Every structure is written in C-alpha cells, then in structure tokens.
N, C-alpha and C positions, 0 to 999 in steps of 0.2 A: 504491500499499498505506498501510496506517494503521500506522504505527511507534509512538503511541504505548502504553504499560506499559498493561495491560489492570488495574484495582486490585486491591484483594486481595480474597479471597472469604470472610475470617475479620476478626475484634476485630485491630485495629492491635496491641493490647500483649499478648493471646495470641499472635498472629506472635512479635515479640520475642522473647517465652518460649521459644518453639519453637525459632527460632532460633539463639539466646543461643550455646548449644554449637558454634556451625558459623560463629561470628561472628572474626572478626581482632580484635584488641589495642582498635585503636581504635573499632573498631565496638561491643564488647563495653562500654567505658567511654561511648560514647554510647546504649545501651543501657539502662545498668545506670542514667543519670542519667533517661533520658526515664521508665522504671519508677516510680521513688522519684518523679520530681516532674513529673508528667504533665502540668499544668497549666502550669506553665511555658513550655514549646514552644512554646505556642498564641498567649504575649505576646513572643516571642521572634524575632528576625530570626533569618538561617542566622547570622550573624558574631553574633550574642551565646550562638546555642548553641553555636558552635564553641568560646569563651570557658569557658562555663558547663562544657562538657564535658571541654575540659581536650586537644582533638585541634588535630593542627598546620593542618589547613588547611581550607577550607569543602569542598574536593574529600570530604574522609571524611564530612561529612555529606551530600553528594549521592549518593556509594557508597551509603551507610548505608539513605534511603528506597529508592532504589531498588532494594535488595535486595527490603526490601516490598513492592515491586511498582506505586512511586508513580514517576509522568512528571515532577513539579516540587513543589518546597516546600510552593507554599499548598496544593496538593492534600492533601498529608500534614497541613499544620495543619488543614485544614477539615475530613479524616476524623475527626482527633483531638478536636476542638473537639465534633464530633455524638457521635463516641461518650462523652466524659466528660458532655455532657450527658444523653444515656442511661444511665452509669453504665453502661456496656458490658464484663460480666466485672472490669475493675479496679475493690475493692471493691465489687463489687455488691449485696454482703450483708456482713453482720458475722460474727467469728468469736463462735465459740462460748466464753462462759468460765464456768468453774468455777464461780464464784459464780452465774449467772444465773437466776433463778426459772424453774419451767417454761412458763410463759405467755410468755416472752421466747424461751425456746430453740423453741418451738414457732414461734413468729412468725419466728424467723432460717429455720428449718429452711425451712417456705414459700417464704419471699421468696428466698433461693436458689434454691428449686428451680425458682421463674418466672422469675428471672431470667438463668437458664442456659437454659430453655426458649427465650425472647423470641430470645438470643443465637446459639441456635442453628438459630433458624426465618428468622433473616436469614444466615445462612451460602449463600453462591451455588453451591449444589454437584448443583443439578437432576441435570445431564451422571450424577454418580456415581450415583444412584439408578437413572437410564435407565440405564445399563451393567450396573446389578445387577439389573436384573427381564431384560435379555435373555439375562444366566449363566444365568439360576434357570429362564429359561422353555428354555433350552436344553440344560439338564441331564437327566440322566435317573434320575439320586438324587442326595440331599441330606441331607447326612452333618454334625449340628451339634456341636461343638466350643465345650467353654466347661470353666474348672473354678473351683470355690470359689464368690462371688460371680456371674461370667461364666455359670457352669452355671445356676442361676436362669432366667438373661437366654435362653439357649440353649432351654431347656425350654420355656417363656413364646412361642419363633419357631419351636420345633418343630410346637407344641400348634397354633397359627395356622396355619404352610404347611399340616398335614397336612387343616386341614379344605376345601384346593383340591385336594384327591383325588392329592396328590403324594406320590411315594416319598421319604419320611423318615425319618429314623433317627435317636436320641441315646443316648447313654449316659452318665454321669457318672462312670464307669469308666475309669482311661485304658489297664488290659488289654485291655479291651474293643474302645475304640476302637485300639489297636496292631494287634489279630484280625483288627478287620473293614477296615482299612487296609492292610493286610498285603500283600493281594492286590486292588487297588483296581480298581472296572469302568472301563470309557473313560466317559468326561462325566461321571464324578464331580464332584460340587461340594461343596468342603470348606466351610462357610459358620461362620466362627472369631468368638467375641466374646473379646476380652482388652483388658484398660484398658490396661494396661501395655505390651501389645505386646510382653512379654519371658516371657511365663509356657512354663517349661523344657519343661514334659511337651506343650506343643503346637510347639514350634521342634523337639523330638527327634522325634516323630512326623513331622512334614511332611518332616526333611530326613533321615531313615530308609525311605521310603513309597517305592514304585516310583512314578516318573511314568509313569503310562499315561491320557496328555490329562486329568488331574486338576485343575479348577479351581480358587483359592481366594478366598473372597471375607472381607475382613475386619472387624469394627465394633473399632475402639480411636480411644483417646484420643492417640496418638501415631504423628504420621505418621511419622516418622522411627525408628523400632523397626525393633528385628529381624522378627518378624511382619509388618512393610507392606511389608518388601522382600522380602519371601518373595509377600508377595500378589499377585494379579494384579489386585481392585481393591479399593482401600480405603475404607471408611465412617467419615471423622473426627467426631467430636463434641469436644466441649469445654463445660469448667467450670473455672472459678478453683476450689479445695476450701479450707473453714475446717481450719484445724490438728486440730480432735477429731475432723473426719469423716476418719477415717484410711481407712476403703476405698471411697473417690470417691465417696459416695454422689451426688450431683449428675451425674456423669459415667454413673452408672448408670438416672437418671431418661431423660438426653438420647437414649440408645442404647435404653431400652425403646420412646421415643418414636420414633425412626430405623427399629426394626423393626417399627412398628405402619404408618408413613409407608411403608415397602418393602414389605409386605404386601398395604398399601391400594393402589398402583399396580400389583401385580402381579395383583390379583383383579378390577380395573378392564380391565385389559387383555384380562382371559379372558372380559367380558362377560356374558352371558344363563349360561353353566354354570356357572362361581362364584358368581353369584347365586343361581341352583338351589340348586347345593350348601349354601349359604353359610344358606338360607333352610329348608333342610332340617335341617340341623342344629340350626338355632337352634329348631324345632319338635320336634326328640329329646329336646333339652335343657328343655321345657317337661315332659316327663314326670319328671323330676326332681324339680321341684318343688312343694311343699309346697300343694294346692288348696284 
C-alpha cells in the first residue's frame, strides 16, 4: 500500500486561507507567516522556518505541511516555488485603487479574471465533475436555486441544461421556491449556487424541505460553509478577490466556466441525442437573427 499523502488539489496559499480557521494556535502562526512572506519559505530550512514563525518545535512545521496534504518539507517547498513562479492566486493581480485610470482598471479586471481561470483549471477535481454528471443524469427534475448575483448564474445554468431536454425549473422568488419544494418529488436535484455558502434563504429552504430522496449539488467558493456541509456534491471554485470587487466578481467568472464545463461533460455523455438537440436549437435561434 502506498502511504504517501496525496498532493493538494488546490493552490497551497489558498488552502492555508481556507483551513486557517480550523488550525491550532501554532499552525496559525506558521500560516500567517507564510501568507505574509511566502518567498521566504523557499529559502528556509525547516529549522529556520521554525525560528521565523516562533513555534516551539520542528514537529509543528511537519504537522502543518501534512495538514495541507504534503508528505515532506521538500515537496512543500517545491510546490510553493512553482506557485510563486506562476503567481497562482497570491497577489495574482493588483488591487484596484481609487485613483486608477480607466485603462488601468480595465487591465486589472481582465488580468484578475485570467489568473483566476488559469488557477481553477489546474485544480484536480475532475472526479467531482464526473459525480455531478452522474447525479444530473439520474435526476428526474432539476431545480436551480440561487439569489442575488448567484441568481444570474442559476438562470444561465437553467438555460443551458434546458437545451438538453431535461426537466428544469428556475425561479428568483424565494416564496415560489418554497412552494415548489414543500412537496419535492423523489429524485429531485437541487442545483444550488452560493459564493459564500451561507445564503440564509437557501439554508432555511433545505432545512425545512421534506427529504424525499432529494439530492443537492452546490457550486461555491467556501468548501467548509453551511451549505457545503448540507450538499451531496460540492464543486468548489477559488479566487482571490480585490478589495474593491466586493461582490466576488472573479469567483463568478470561475463559476460560469464550471457550469459550462459541467454542461459540456453531460452533453458529451448523451452522444448523438444531445448533439441533435443542440443543433436544432441553434437552427431555431438563427430565425431570431436579422438576415
């Protein structure tokens, strides 16, 4: 049996941020130092890092990198060097400043989105997509749930999957959703989108809903959130937001690509039937274009 720990499937610095709240006091010291001085880790021995972070023993460093999924300190440093060389997530783009010229703002927005997409494409989570595909294929009805900015993503997902001939439903009104799920059907699938994973309307709806063999698929940026703990499958997207982008803009960019990826995976699995449907819809749409 191979006892080597699997390498982390997401950028290390982002993983530190995500796990920070669950860390011990010593681990938080190490994590805070690495987030502040990531390049210093590459040049430090385990003893030097121990001294720099102020922890009592090298065993604390060992427990820290094992928490992140690394089997050795060298492996941890190599991954850090690779990520810093690619500027993965950590200051992968600059904050937007109040006195920035429009051209600078535009460049920062586009560069931030590009960096976010590259980083998300490198996350090793194809098994989650495959499980989500199977869940969609096994469902009798898909109900898309999301509010505020997430509602726009749900509406887009609803439009995409509707083209495959699936029984899809989307309503922006929480009261309509509550009525719809007061008596859910067996094999219903709730396709939820929530950046924070703490959307109260969704949490209350799921808690009050009768559990009639209903499955939950969640797209979120917070893998340890309340909704993530309630979901059967969690598809996590990552981003490092700028201070002025308060509505998780780059996360939305990653989430819409996650939706399109999932749609394409489901479509390909349905073969010629899906292709025929999509071609027929495209032909129909041509009638709405000015000739």
